[in-house]
C-alpha positions in Angstrom: -198.1 -50.5 180.2 -200.8 -48.3 178.6 -200.4 -50.0 175.2 -200.1 -53.5 176.7 -203.4 -53.7 178.6 -207.1 -53.3 177.6 -209.8 -52.6 180.2 -213.1 -54.3 179.5 -216.0 -53.1 181.8 -219.1 -55.3 182.3 -217.4 -58.6 182.8 -216.4 -60.4 186.0 -212.7 -60.1 187.1 -212.3 -63.9 186.5 -212.7 -63.2 182.8 -209.4 -61.4 182.8 -206.6 -63.1 180.8 -203.2 -62.6 179.2 -202.9 -62.8 175.4 -199.7 -63.1 173.4 -199.0 -60.2 171.1 -200.5 -56.8 170.9 -204.1 -55.7 171.0 -204.9 -52.5 169.0 -208.2 -51.0 170.2 -209.7 -50.3 166.8 -211.3 -52.4 164.0 -209.8 -53.3 160.7 -210.4 -50.8 157.9 -210.0 -53.9 155.6 -209.7 -57.5 156.8 -208.5 -60.3 154.5 -207.8 -63.5 156.5 -204.4 -65.0 155.9 -203.0 -68.2 157.3 -199.5 -68.6 158.7 -196.7 -66.1 158.8 -197.2 -62.8 156.9 -195.4 -59.5 156.2 -196.6 -56.2 157.6 -195.7 -52.7 156.4 -195.7 -49.7 158.7 -196.9 -46.4 157.2 -196.9 -42.9 158.6 -198.5 -41.2 155.5 -201.4 -41.9 153.2 -200.6 -44.5 150.6 -202.6 -42.8 147.8 -200.2 -40.9 145.6 -200.4 -37.1 145.5 -200.8 -35.3 142.2 -198.0 -32.9 143.0 -195.1 -32.5 145.4 -195.5 -30.4 148.6 -195.2 -26.7 147.8 -195.9 -27.2 144.1 -199.1 -25.7 142.6 -201.2 -28.1 140.5 -203.4 -26.3 137.9 -206.3 -28.0 136.2 -207.7 -26.2 133.1 -210.7 -28.4 132.5 -213.0 -31.1 133.9 -211.4 -33.5 131.5 -208.0 -32.9 133.0 -209.4 -33.3 136.5 -211.0 -36.6 135.6 -207.8 -37.8 133.9 -205.9 -36.9 137.1 -208.3 -39.0 139.2 -207.9 -41.9 136.8 -204.1 -41.6 137.1 -204.4 -41.7 140.9 -206.6 -44.7 140.8 -204.3 -46.7 138.5 -201.3 -45.6 140.5 -202.9 -46.8 143.7 -203.7 -50.2 142.2 -200.1 -50.5 141.0 -198.9 -49.7 144.5 -201.1 -52.4 145.9 -199.9 -54.9 143.3 -196.4 -54.0 144.3 -197.2 -54.8 147.9 -198.7 -58.1 147.0 -195.7 -59.1 144.9 -193.5 -58.3 147.9 -195.7 -60.6 150.1 -197.1 -57.7 152.2 -200.4 -58.8 153.6 -200.9 -56.2 156.3 -200.7 -52.4 156.4 -200.3 -50.7 159.8 -200.9 -47.0 159.3 -200.8 -44.1 161.7 -202.7 -41.9 159.2 -206.2 -42.5 157.8 -206.1 -44.1 154.3 -208.5 -43.0 151.6 -211.3 -45.1 150.2 -209.5 -46.0 147.0 -206.7 -47.5 149.1 -209.1 -49.6 151.1 -210.9 -50.8 148.0 -207.7 -52.1 146.3 -206.4 -53.5 149.6 -209.5 -55.7 149.8 -209.2 -56.5 146.1 -205.6 -57.7 146.5 -206.0 -59.4 149.9 -204.2 -56.9 152.1 -205.6 -56.1 155.5 -205.4 -52.5 156.7 -205.4 -51.0 160.2 -205.4 -47.2 160.3 -205.2 -44.4 162.8 -202.7 -46.2 165.0 -201.5 -43.9 167.8 -197.9 -42.7 167.9 -197.4 -44.6 171.2 -198.6 -47.9 169.6 -196.5 -47.3 166.5 -193.4 -46.7 168.7 -194.2 -50.0 170.6 -194.5 -51.9 167.3 -191.2 -50.4 166.1 -189.5 -51.4 169.3 -190.7 -55.0 169.0 -190.0 -55.5 165.3 -187.1 -53.1 164.7 -188.9 -51.8 161.7 -189.6 -48.1 161.1 -192.5 -46.6 159.1 -191.9 -47.0 155.4 -191.1 -43.9 153.3 -193.5 -43.0 150.4 -192.9 -45.1 147.3 -192.3 -42.1 144.9 -191.8 -43.0 141.3 -189.7 -46.1 141.9 -192.2 -48.9 141.6 -189.6 -51.7 141.1 -187.9 -51.2 144.4 -188.1 -54.3 146.6 -189.7 -53.7 150.0 -187.4 -55.0 152.7 -188.5 -53.0 155.7 -191.3 -55.3 156.8 -192.3 -56.7 160.1 -192.9 -60.4 160.5 -196.4 -61.2 161.8 -197.3 -64.7 163.1 -201.0 -64.0 163.3 -203.5 -61.2 162.7 -207.2 -61.6 163.6 -210.2 -59.7 164.9 -210.8 -59.7 168.6 -214.2 -58.9 170.1 -214.1 -57.4 173.7 -217.7 -57.3 174.6 -219.0 -54.9 172.0 -215.6 -53.4 171.0 -214.0 -54.7 167.9 -210.2 -54.9 168.2 -207.2 -56.1 166.2 -205.0 -58.9 167.7 -201.5 -59.2 166.2 -198.6 -61.4 167.0 -195.2 -60.0 166.1 -191.9 -61.8 165.8 -189.7 -59.8 168.2 -186.1 -58.9 167.3 -185.2 -58.4 170.9 -185.7 -60.2 174.2 -189.0 -58.4 174.8 -191.9 -60.7 174.0 -195.1 -58.6 174.2 -198.2 -59.9 175.9 -201.4 -57.9 176.4 -203.4 -58.0 179.7 -207.2 -58.1 179.1 -208.4 -56.6 182.4 -212.1 -57.2 183.1 -214.3 -55.7 185.9 -217.9 -54.7 186.6 -217.3 -50.9 186.0 -214.6 -48.6 184.6 -213.6 -47.4 188.1 -212.7 -50.9 189.3 -210.7 -51.5 186.2 -208.8 -48.3 186.6 -207.9 -49.2 190.2 -206.7 -52.7 189.2 -204.7 -51.3 186.3 -203.1 -48.7 188.5 -202.2 -51.4 191.1 -200.7 -53.7 188.5 -198.7 -50.9 186.9 -197.3 -50.0 190.3 -196.4 -53.7 190.9 -194.6 -53.8 187.6 -192.7 -50.6 188.4 -191.6 -52.1 191.7 -190.4 -55.2 190.0 -188.4 -53.1 187.5 -186.7 -51.3 190.3 -186.0 -54.5 192.1 -184.3 -56.1 189.1 -182.3 -53.0 188.4 -181.0 -53.1 192.0 -180.0 -56.8 191.6 -178.2 -56.1 188.3 -176.1 -53.5 190.0 
């Protein structure tokens, strides 16, 4: 319930509504409008390639070597973004923060990015789509990306002064997510209404479990 409702203070209760899909309470790090169905990739690690493997020391002997290493990273990041584009990936949903070079090439190649997604939100997206966060690409740049989620829409949503991300996922199960936009004059009233609704849903769950038995 916590990931499927958003409390908006400063508006009358009558402004409350139910929206299809999921509302992530953060703004796009990069937004590239795309019409129709698109593919989303879930990430749990930075997309920017590392200069070395974990536990391996990387020694730079000169400023020239350091600059060459940075150029390699930049070219590698661009190649990764081209690889995403060739696999029709138009949205990156990341639990980690991505670096500026990733955001730059995402905008350049028309890929939207949402970063710093909580573990609870990522678990919800995984449950809806059946897709787990994608493993790092490594050196295999020709591998086809198959673990993608199908997104029916992806757009900005403004809740008073808070910029959010509104995403519709194609669900692989009977669960069709909807998000409750709960409005009220102050936070305290919203919290009371949210608690009452959560208790009501819990009661309904218990009722249907009893009927099934």
